[in-house]
LUMTIDO-214794 format. One record per residue: residue number from 1; residue in three letters; x, y, z of N, C-alpha, C, O, CB in turn. Coordinates in Angstrom, 1 decimal, padded with zeros to 4 digits. Glycine has a CB too. Layout:
BEGIN
    i   aa    n.c1    n.c2    n.c3   ca.c1   ca.c2   ca.c3    c.c1    c.c2    c.c3    o.c1    o.c2    o.c3   cb.c1   cb.c2   cb.c3
  NUM  ALA       X       Y       Z       X       Y       Z       X       Y       Z       X       Y       Z       X       Y       Z
...
END
This chain:
BEGIN
    i   aa    n.c1    n.c2    n.c3   ca.c1   ca.c2   ca.c3    c.c1    c.c2    c.c3    o.c1    o.c2    o.c3   cb.c1   cb.c2   cb.c3
    1  MET  -019.0  -003.3  -043.7  -020.0  -002.7  -042.8  -019.9  -003.4  -041.4  -020.0  -002.7  -040.4  -021.4  -002.9  -043.4
    2  SER  -019.6  -004.7  -041.4  -019.4  -005.4  -040.1  -018.2  -004.9  -039.4  -018.2  -004.8  -038.2  -019.3  -006.9  -040.4
    3  ASN  -017.2  -004.5  -040.1  -016.0  -004.0  -039.5  -016.3  -002.7  -038.8  -015.7  -002.4  -037.7  -014.9  -003.8  -040.6
    4  ILE  -017.1  -001.8  -039.4  -017.4  -000.5  -038.8  -018.2  -000.8  -037.5  -018.0  -000.1  -036.5  -018.2   000.4  -039.8
    5  LYS  -019.1  -001.7  -037.6  -020.0  -002.0  -036.4  -019.1  -002.6  -035.3  -019.3  -002.2  -034.1  -021.0  -003.1  -036.8
    6  ASP  -018.1  -003.4  -035.6  -017.2  -004.0  -034.6  -016.4  -002.9  -034.0  -016.1  -002.9  -032.8  -016.3  -005.0  -035.3
    7  GLU  -015.9  -001.9  -034.8  -015.1  -000.8  -034.3  -015.9   000.0  -033.4  -015.4   000.5  -032.3  -014.5   000.0  -035.5
    8  SER  -017.2   000.3  -033.8  -018.0   001.1  -032.9  -018.3   000.4  -031.6  -018.3   001.0  -030.5  -019.4   001.4  -033.6
    9  MET  -018.5  -000.9  -031.6  -018.7  -001.7  -030.4  -017.5  -001.6  -029.5  -017.6  -001.5  -028.3  -019.1  -003.1  -030.7
   10  LEU  -016.3  -001.7  -030.1  -015.1  -001.7  -029.3  -014.9  -000.3  -028.7  -014.5  -000.2  -027.5  -013.8  -002.0  -030.2
   11  GLU  -015.2   000.8  -029.5  -015.1   002.1  -028.9  -016.0   002.3  -027.7  -015.7   002.9  -026.7  -015.3   003.2  -030.0
   12  LEU  -017.2   001.8  -027.9  -018.2   001.9  -026.9  -017.8   001.1  -025.6  -018.0   001.6  -024.5  -019.6   001.4  -027.4
   13  LEU  -017.2   000.0  -025.8  -016.7  -000.9  -024.7  -015.6  -000.2  -024.0  -015.5  -000.2  -022.8  -016.3  -002.2  -025.2
   14  GLU  -014.7   000.5  -024.8  -013.6   001.2  -024.1  -014.1   002.4  -023.3  -013.7   002.6  -022.2  -012.6   001.8  -025.2
   15  VAL  -015.1   003.1  -023.8  -015.7   004.2  -023.1  -016.3   003.7  -021.8  -016.2   004.3  -020.7  -016.7   005.0  -023.9
   16  TYR  -017.1   002.6  -021.9  -017.7   002.0  -020.8  -016.7   001.6  -019.7  -016.9   001.8  -018.5  -018.6   000.8  -021.2
   17  MET  -015.6   000.9  -020.2  -014.6   000.5  -019.2  -013.9   001.7  -018.5  -013.6   001.6  -017.3  -013.5  -000.4  -019.9
   18  GLU  -013.7   002.7  -019.3  -013.1   003.9  -018.6  -014.1   004.5  -017.6  -013.6   005.0  -016.5  -012.8   005.0  -019.7
   19  MET  -015.4   004.5  -017.9  -016.4   005.0  -017.0  -016.4   004.2  -015.7  -016.4   004.7  -014.6  -017.8   005.1  -017.6
   20  VAL  -016.3   002.9  -015.9  -016.3   002.0  -014.7  -015.1   002.2  -013.9  -015.2   002.2  -012.6  -016.4   000.5  -015.2
   21  GLU  -013.9   002.4  -014.5  -012.7   002.6  -013.8  -012.8   003.9  -013.0  -012.4   004.0  -011.8  -011.5   002.7  -014.7
   22  LYS  -013.4   005.0  -013.6  -013.5   006.3  -013.0  -014.5   006.1  -011.8  -014.3   006.7  -010.8  -014.0   007.3  -014.0
   23  GLN  -015.6   005.4  -012.0  -016.5   005.2  -010.9  -015.8   004.5  -009.7  -016.1   004.9  -008.6  -017.7   004.4  -011.4
   24  ASP  -015.0   003.5  -010.0  -014.3   002.8  -009.0  -013.4   003.8  -008.2  -013.3   003.7  -007.0  -013.5   001.7  -009.5
   25  GLU  -012.7   004.6  -008.9  -011.8   005.6  -008.3  -012.6   006.6  -007.4  -012.2   006.9  -006.3  -011.0   006.4  -009.3
   26  ILE  -013.7   007.0  -007.9  -014.6   007.9  -007.2  -015.1   007.3  -005.9  -015.0   007.9  -004.8  -015.8   008.4  -008.0
   27  ILE  -015.6   006.0  -006.0  -016.1   005.3  -004.9  -014.9   005.1  -003.8  -015.2   005.3  -002.6  -016.6   004.0  -005.3
   28  TYR  -013.8   004.8  -004.3  -012.6   004.6  -003.4  -012.3   005.9  -002.6  -012.2   005.9  -001.4  -011.4   004.1  -004.1
   29  ARG  -012.2   007.0  -003.4  -011.8   008.2  -002.7  -012.9   008.8  -001.8  -012.6   009.3  -000.8  -011.5   009.3  -003.8
   30  MET  -014.2   008.6  -002.2  -015.3   009.0  -001.4  -015.3   008.2  -000.1  -015.6   008.7   001.0  -016.6   008.9  -002.1
   31  SER  -015.1   006.9  -000.2  -015.1   006.0   000.9  -014.0   006.4   001.9  -014.2   006.5   003.1  -014.9   004.6   000.5
   32  HIS  -012.9   006.7   001.4  -011.7   007.2   002.2  -012.1   008.5   003.0  -011.9   008.6   004.2  -010.5   007.4   001.4
   33  LEU  -012.7   009.4   002.3  -013.1   010.7   002.9  -014.2   010.4   003.9  -014.2   011.0   005.0  -013.5   011.7   001.9
   34  LEU  -015.1   009.6   003.6  -016.2   009.3   004.5  -015.7   008.7   005.8  -016.2   009.0   006.9  -017.3   008.4   003.9
   35  LYS  -014.8   007.8   005.7  -014.2   007.1   006.9  -013.5   008.2   007.8  -013.7   008.1   009.0  -013.1   006.1   006.5
   36  GLU  -012.8   009.2   007.1  -012.2   010.2   007.9  -013.3   011.1   008.6  -013.2   011.4   009.8  -011.3   011.1   007.0
   37  TYR  -014.4   011.4   007.9  -015.5   012.2   008.5  -016.1   011.4   009.6  -016.4   012.0   010.6  -016.5   012.5   007.4
   38  VAL  -016.3   010.2   009.4  -017.0   009.4   010.5  -016.1   009.4   011.7  -016.6   009.5   012.9  -017.2   007.9   010.0
   39  THR  -014.8   009.2   011.6  -013.9   009.2   012.7  -013.9   010.5   013.4  -014.0   010.6   014.6  -012.4   008.9   012.2
   40  GLU  -013.9   011.6   012.6  -013.9   013.0   013.2  -015.2   013.2   013.9  -015.3   013.8   015.0  -013.7   014.0   012.1
   41  LEU  -016.3   012.8   013.3  -017.6   012.9   013.9  -017.7   012.2   015.2  -018.3   012.7   016.2  -018.7   012.5   013.0
   42  GLN  -017.2   011.0   015.3  -017.2   010.2   016.5  -016.4   010.9   017.6  -016.8   010.8   018.8  -016.6   008.8   016.2
   43  HIS  -015.3   011.5   017.2  -014.5   012.2   018.2  -015.3   013.4   018.8  -015.3   013.6   020.0  -013.2   012.8   017.6
   44  LEU  -016.0   014.1   017.9  -016.8   015.2   018.3  -018.0   014.7   019.2  -018.3   015.4   020.2  -017.4   016.0   017.1
   45  ARG  -018.6   013.6   018.9  -019.6   013.1   019.7  -019.1   012.7   021.1  -019.7   012.9   022.1  -020.3   011.8   019.0
   46  ASN  -017.9   012.1   021.1  -017.3   011.7   022.4  -017.0   012.9   023.2  -017.2   012.9   024.5  -016.1   010.9   022.2
   47  ILE  -016.5   013.9   022.6  -016.1   015.2   023.3  -017.3   015.8   023.9  -017.4   016.3   025.0  -015.3   016.1   022.4
   48  HIS  -018.4   015.9   023.1  -019.6   016.7   023.5  -020.7   015.8   024.0  -021.8   016.2   024.3  -020.1   017.5   022.3
   49  GLN  -020.4   014.5   024.0  -021.4   013.5   024.5  -022.7   013.6   023.8  -023.8   013.5   024.3  -021.6   013.7   026.0
   50  PHE  -022.6   013.7   022.5  -023.7   013.6   021.6  -024.0   012.2   021.2  -023.3   011.6   020.4  -023.5   014.5   020.3
   51  LEU  -025.0   011.6   021.8  -025.3   010.2   021.6  -026.7   010.1   020.9  -027.1   009.0   020.6  -025.3   009.4   022.9
   52  ASP  -027.3   011.2   020.7  -028.7   011.2   020.0  -028.5   010.8   018.6  -027.6   011.2   017.9  -029.4   012.6   020.2
   53  TYR  -029.6   010.1   018.1  -029.7   009.7   016.7  -030.4   010.8   016.0  -031.5   011.2   016.5  -030.3   008.3   016.6
   54  ASP  -029.9   011.2   014.9  -030.6   012.3   014.1  -031.7   011.7   013.3  -031.6   010.9   012.5  -029.5   012.9   013.1
   55  PRO  -033.0   012.1   013.7  -034.1   011.6   013.0  -034.1   011.9   011.5  -034.8   011.1   010.7  -035.4   012.2   013.6
   56  GLU  -033.5   012.9   011.0  -033.4   013.3   009.6  -032.5   012.3   008.9  -032.6   012.2   007.6  -032.9   014.7   009.4
   57  GLN  -031.7   011.5   009.6  -030.8   010.6   009.0  -031.6   009.5   008.2  -031.2   009.1   007.1  -029.9   010.0   010.0
   58  LYS  -032.7   009.1   008.8  -033.5   008.1   008.1  -034.0   008.6   006.8  -034.1   007.9   005.8  -034.7   007.7   009.0
   59  GLN  -034.4   009.9   006.8  -034.9   010.5   005.5  -033.8   010.5   004.5  -034.0   010.3   003.3  -035.5   011.9   005.8
   60  ASP  -032.6   011.0   005.0  -031.4   011.0   004.1  -031.1   009.7   003.5  -030.8   009.5   002.3  -030.2   011.6   004.8
   61  GLU  -031.2   008.6   004.4  -030.9   007.3   003.9  -031.9   006.8   002.8  -031.6   006.2   001.9  -030.9   006.3   005.1
   62  ALA  -033.2   007.2   003.0  -034.2   006.8   002.1  -034.0   007.6   000.7  -034.1   007.0  -000.3  -035.6   007.2   002.6
   63  ILE  -033.6   008.8   000.8  -033.3   009.6  -000.4  -032.1   009.0  -001.1  -032.1   008.8  -002.4  -033.1   011.1  -000.1
   64  LEU  -031.1   008.6  -000.4  -029.9   008.0  -001.0  -030.3   006.7  -001.7  -029.8   006.4  -002.8  -028.8   007.8   000.1
   65  GLU  -031.1   005.9  -001.0  -031.5   004.6  -001.6  -032.3   004.8  -002.9  -032.1   004.1  -003.8  -032.4   003.8  -000.6
   66  GLU  -033.2   005.9  -002.9  -033.9   006.2  -004.1  -033.0   006.6  -005.2  -033.2   006.2  -006.4  -035.0   007.3  -003.8
   67  CYS  -032.0   007.4  -004.9  -031.1   007.9  -005.9  -030.3   006.7  -006.5  -030.1   006.6  -007.7  -030.1   008.9  -005.3
   68  ILE  -029.9   005.8  -005.6  -029.2   004.6  -006.1  -030.0   003.8  -007.0  -029.6   003.3  -008.1  -028.7   003.8  -004.9
   69  GLU  -031.3   003.6  -006.7  -032.2   002.9  -007.5  -032.4   003.6  -008.9  -032.4   002.9  -009.9  -033.6   002.7  -006.8
   70  GLN  -032.5   004.9  -008.9  -032.7   005.6  -010.1  -031.4   005.5  -011.0  -031.5   005.3  -012.2  -032.9   007.1  -009.8
   71  TYR  -030.3   005.5  -010.3  -029.0   005.3  -011.1  -029.0   003.9  -011.7  -028.6   003.8  -012.9  -027.8   005.5  -010.1
   72  GLU  -029.4   002.9  -011.0  -029.4   001.6  -011.5  -030.3   001.5  -012.7  -030.0   000.8  -013.7  -029.8   000.6  -010.4
   73  THR  -031.5   002.1  -012.6  -032.4   002.1  -013.7  -031.8   002.8  -014.9  -032.0   002.4  -016.1  -033.7   002.8  -013.3
   74  MET  -031.1   003.9  -014.7  -030.5   004.6  -015.8  -029.5   003.8  -016.5  -029.3   003.9  -017.8  -029.9   005.9  -015.3
   75  LYS  -028.8   003.0  -015.8  -027.7   002.2  -016.4  -028.3   001.1  -017.4  -027.6   000.7  -018.3  -026.9   001.5  -015.3
   76  GLU  -029.5   000.7  -017.1  -030.1  -000.4  -018.0  -030.5   000.1  -019.3  -031.0  -000.7  -020.1  -031.3  -000.9  -017.3
END
């Protein structure tokens, strides 16, 4: 019975490690794309002289922060 429990724990650990690796890959690829978007956006702002700060950005940041907190809670 202990052997079955150990095997189940190992399988669970393997799944968890695969998920972590996939999350790392997702984060890496999203970061790369975001950097490209930021660069392109900065070019557009320079061309069109858009220097205004988007007031909705604060709201988006708050929503993102809430989503991250919810994700952290789900992991526990």
